[in-house]
BABAZA-867941 format. One record per residue (C-alpha): residue in one letter; x, y, z. Coordinates in steps of 0.25 Angstrom, whole numbers, m for minus. Layout:
REM BABAZA-867941
+------+-------+-------+-------+
! code !    px !    py !    pz !
+------+-------+-------+-------+
!    A !     X !     Y !     Z !
...
+------+-------+-------+-------+
END
This chain:
REM BABAZA-867941
+------+-------+-------+-------+
! code !    px !    py !    pz !
+------+-------+-------+-------+
!    M !     1 !    m1 !     1 !
!    S !     4 !    15 !    m4 !
!    D !     5 !    26 !     7 !
!    R !     1 !    34 !    m5 !
!    L !   m14 !    41 !    m3 !
!    S !   m23 !    29 !    m7 !
!    V !   m34 !    29 !   m17 !
!    S !   m47 !    24 !   m22 !
!    V !   m52 !    28 !   m35 !
!    W !   m63 !    24 !   m38 !
!    I !   m69 !    24 !   m55 !
!    S !   m82 !    21 !   m62 !
!    G !   m77 !    27 !   m78 !
!    G !   m65 !    29 !   m86 !
!    G !   m55 !    33 !   m74 !
!    T !   m48 !    46 !   m80 !
!    T !   m45 !    50 !   m66 !
!    L !   m41 !    37 !   m60 !
!    C !   m31 !    37 !   m72 !
!    N !   m27 !    53 !   m69 !
!    L !   m23 !    47 !   m56 !
!    L !   m16 !    35 !   m57 !
!    E !    m9 !    46 !   m68 !
!    K !    m5 !    56 !   m58 !
!    I !     0 !    43 !   m48 !
!    D !    10 !    39 !   m60 !
!    A !    15 !    52 !   m61 !
!    G !    18 !    55 !   m47 !
!    L !     7 !    67 !   m45 !
!    L !    m1 !    58 !   m36 !
!    D !     2 !    49 !   m24 !
!    I !   m10 !    41 !   m22 !
!    D !   m11 !    25 !   m21 !
!    I !   m24 !    22 !   m28 !
!    R !   m27 !     8 !   m23 !
!    L !   m39 !     6 !   m29 !
!    V !   m50 !     9 !   m41 !
!    I !   m65 !     7 !   m41 !
!    A !   m73 !     9 !   m50 !
!    S !   m89 !     9 !   m52 !
!    K !   m89 !     0 !   m63 !
!    P !   m80 !   m13 !   m72 !
!    N !   m79 !    m6 !   m82 !
!    A !   m74 !     8 !   m75 !
!    A !   m64 !    11 !   m87 !
!    G !   m55 !    17 !   m77 !
!    L !   m51 !     3 !   m69 !
!    E !   m43 !     3 !   m83 !
!    F !   m34 !    13 !   m75 !
!    A !   m34 !     7 !   m60 !
!    R !   m30 !   m10 !   m68 !
!    N !   m18 !    m2 !   m76 !
!    A !   m14 !     3 !   m62 !
!    N !   m16 !    m9 !   m56 !
!    I !   m24 !    m3 !   m47 !
!    P !   m36 !   m12 !   m38 !
!    I !   m48 !   m11 !   m44 !
!    V !   m64 !   m12 !   m38 !
!    V !   m76 !   m11 !   m45 !
!    V !   m89 !    m5 !   m38 !
!    E !  m102 !    m5 !   m45 !
!    K !  m111 !     2 !   m39 !
!    S !  m125 !    m6 !   m46 !
!    A !  m120 !   m18 !   m37 !
!    H !  m122 !    m7 !   m23 !
!    A !  m135 !    m4 !   m23 !
!    D !  m131 !     3 !    m8 !
!    P !  m125 !    14 !    m6 !
!    V !  m116 !    11 !     5 !
!    E !  m114 !    m4 !    m1 !
!    Y !  m106 !     3 !   m13 !
!    S !  m100 !    10 !    m4 !
!    E !   m94 !     1 !     4 !
!    A !   m91 !    m8 !    m8 !
!    M !   m83 !     8 !   m15 !
!    F !   m78 !     9 !    m3 !
!    A !   m73 !    m4 !     3 !
!    P !   m60 !    m7 !    m6 !
!    C !   m55 !     5 !    m6 !
!    R !   m56 !     3 !    10 !
!    E !   m49 !   m11 !     7 !
!    A !   m38 !    m3 !     0 !
!    E !   m36 !     7 !    10 !
!    V !   m36 !    19 !     1 !
!    D !   m38 !    34 !     7 !
!    Y !   m45 !    40 !    m2 !
!    V !   m57 !    36 !   m13 !
!    V !   m56 !    44 !   m28 !
!    M !   m67 !    46 !   m39 !
!    G !   m63 !    44 !   m51 !
!    G !   m75 !    46 !   m60 !
!    F !   m84 !    39 !   m52 !
!    L !   m98 !    40 !   m54 !
!    K !  m106 !    32 !   m44 !
!    H !  m111 !    39 !   m31 !
!    V !  m106 !    32 !   m16 !
!    L !  m106 !    35 !    m3 !
!    I !   m93 !    37 !     5 !
!    A !   m90 !    27 !    17 !
!    E !   m86 !    37 !    29 !
!    D !   m74 !    29 !    30 !
!    F !   m71 !    34 !    14 !
!    E !   m77 !    51 !    19 !
!    N !   m67 !    62 !    12 !
!    R !   m58 !    50 !     7 !
!    V !   m67 !    50 !   m10 !
!    I !   m62 !    59 !   m17 !
!    N !   m69 !    62 !   m31 !
!    I !   m63 !    71 !   m44 !
!    H !   m77 !    78 !   m47 !
!    P !   m76 !    84 !   m62 !
!    S !   m82 !    98 !   m58 !
!    L !   m82 !   112 !   m48 !
!    I !   m90 !   105 !   m38 !
!    P !  m102 !   108 !   m34 !
!    A !  m103 !   112 !   m48 !
!    F !  m109 !   100 !   m58 !
!    C !  m105 !    89 !   m50 !
!    G !  m117 !    80 !   m40 !
!    K !  m124 !    68 !   m44 !
!    G !  m123 !    65 !   m59 !
!    M !  m113 !    76 !   m64 !
!    Y !  m100 !    67 !   m68 !
!    G !   m91 !    68 !   m80 !
!    H !   m97 !    71 !   m91 !
!    H !  m111 !    77 !   m84 !
!    V !  m102 !    88 !   m79 !
!    H !   m94 !    94 !   m89 !
!    N !  m109 !    94 !   m98 !
!    A !  m113 !   100 !   m86 !
!    V !  m102 !   111 !   m85 !
!    V !  m104 !   115 !  m100 !
!    E !  m117 !   114 !  m100 !
!    Y !  m117 !   126 !   m89 !
!    G !  m106 !   135 !   m94 !
!    A !   m96 !   134 !   m82 !
!    K !   m84 !   140 !   m87 !
!    V !   m78 !   132 !   m77 !
!    S !   m78 !   117 !   m73 !
!    G !   m67 !   109 !   m65 !
!    C !   m65 !    95 !   m55 !
!    T !   m66 !    93 !   m42 !
!    V !   m62 !    82 !   m30 !
!    H !   m69 !    80 !   m18 !
!    F !   m68 !    73 !    m8 !
!    V !   m82 !    62 !   m10 !
!    D !   m93 !    65 !     0 !
!    N !  m110 !    56 !    m2 !
!    E !  m114 !    67 !   m11 !
!    F !  m110 !    68 !   m25 !
!    D !   m96 !    78 !   m29 !
!    H !  m101 !    83 !   m13 !
!    G !   m87 !    83 !    m6 !
!    P !   m77 !    92 !    m1 !
!    I !   m70 !    96 !   m15 !
!    I !   m55 !    97 !   m14 !
!    L !   m49 !   102 !   m27 !
!    Q !   m57 !   108 !   m39 !
!    R !   m50 !   114 !   m51 !
!    T !   m58 !   121 !   m63 !
!    V !   m55 !   121 !   m76 !
!    S !   m62 !   132 !   m89 !
!    V !   m75 !   128 !   m92 !
!    S !   m76 !   136 !  m109 !
!    S !   m89 !   139 !  m114 !
!    N !   m82 !   130 !  m128 !
!    D !   m82 !   118 !  m118 !
!    D !   m89 !   106 !  m119 !
!    A !   m91 !    94 !  m106 !
!    E !   m77 !    87 !  m112 !
!    A !   m69 !    99 !  m115 !
!    V !   m72 !   102 !  m100 !
!    A !   m74 !    89 !   m95 !
!    T !   m58 !    88 !  m101 !
!    R !   m53 !    99 !   m91 !
!    V !   m61 !    94 !   m80 !
!    F !   m52 !    80 !   m84 !
!    Q !   m41 !    90 !   m83 !
!    A !   m42 !    94 !   m68 !
!    E !   m47 !    80 !   m63 !
!    C !   m34 !    77 !   m67 !
!    E !   m28 !    87 !   m61 !
!    A !   m35 !    88 !   m46 !
!    Y !   m36 !    74 !   m42 !
!    P !   m23 !    72 !   m40 !
!    T !   m22 !    83 !   m33 !
!    V !   m34 !    80 !   m23 !
!    L !   m27 !    65 !   m21 !
!    Q !   m12 !    72 !   m20 !
!    W !   m15 !    81 !   m10 !
!    L !   m22 !    68 !    m1 !
!    S !   m11 !    62 !    m4 !
!    Q !    m3 !    72 !     5 !
!    G !   m16 !    75 !    15 !
!    L !   m17 !    90 !    11 !
!    I !   m31 !    87 !    10 !
!    S !   m40 !    89 !    23 !
!    L !   m58 !    92 !    23 !
!    D !   m65 !    98 !    30 !
!    G !   m78 !    98 !    29 !
!    R !   m81 !   101 !    16 !
!    K !   m69 !   110 !    12 !
!    V !   m54 !   103 !    11 !
!    S !   m43 !   111 !    13 !
!    I !   m28 !   105 !     5 !
!    S !   m14 !   107 !    15 !
!    S !    m3 !   114 !     6 !
!    S !     7 !   102 !    11 !
+------+-------+-------+-------+
END
């Protein structure tokens, strides 16, 4: 076992966030240990990144767990067994009740500036379409702690990108993802260095 910050990454689709984190680790820019990848479906394309990196994989399908508490236990039990410090949601689209022992130990990245363009049903292209249709001049991404409401937990870091009147949703998505690729590893590195503290909804970042 590594003495680095250990995480489980949860995915539902292509695993672009997982890929970015693995690349940052390989480049020596992120000092964490991804001990486990949990997918919400067996055919999640992002599982290939986990296999290539020899990371243990667990698949937990929500349809097999009708009770929300049972589903939560099925998700967090493997994380306890792997003795991870944090859960990192990377394009994970299922709603999971946060286990009491993982309170403030689950983080997510959302492709907008919370509290704008967020909540149930607001993910991926739905977010970027809404940004363009609303005529917003800025968008971005938000890294936050996860609680039991959609996109609601305390905000750790936000990065902004500009939006022009000529942009379509794909252009905004590309720009936001570039911001995500910097923001998420930054937060994880802060966590690995013990620089993040939480007081209610207020997150503080220490300078040393």
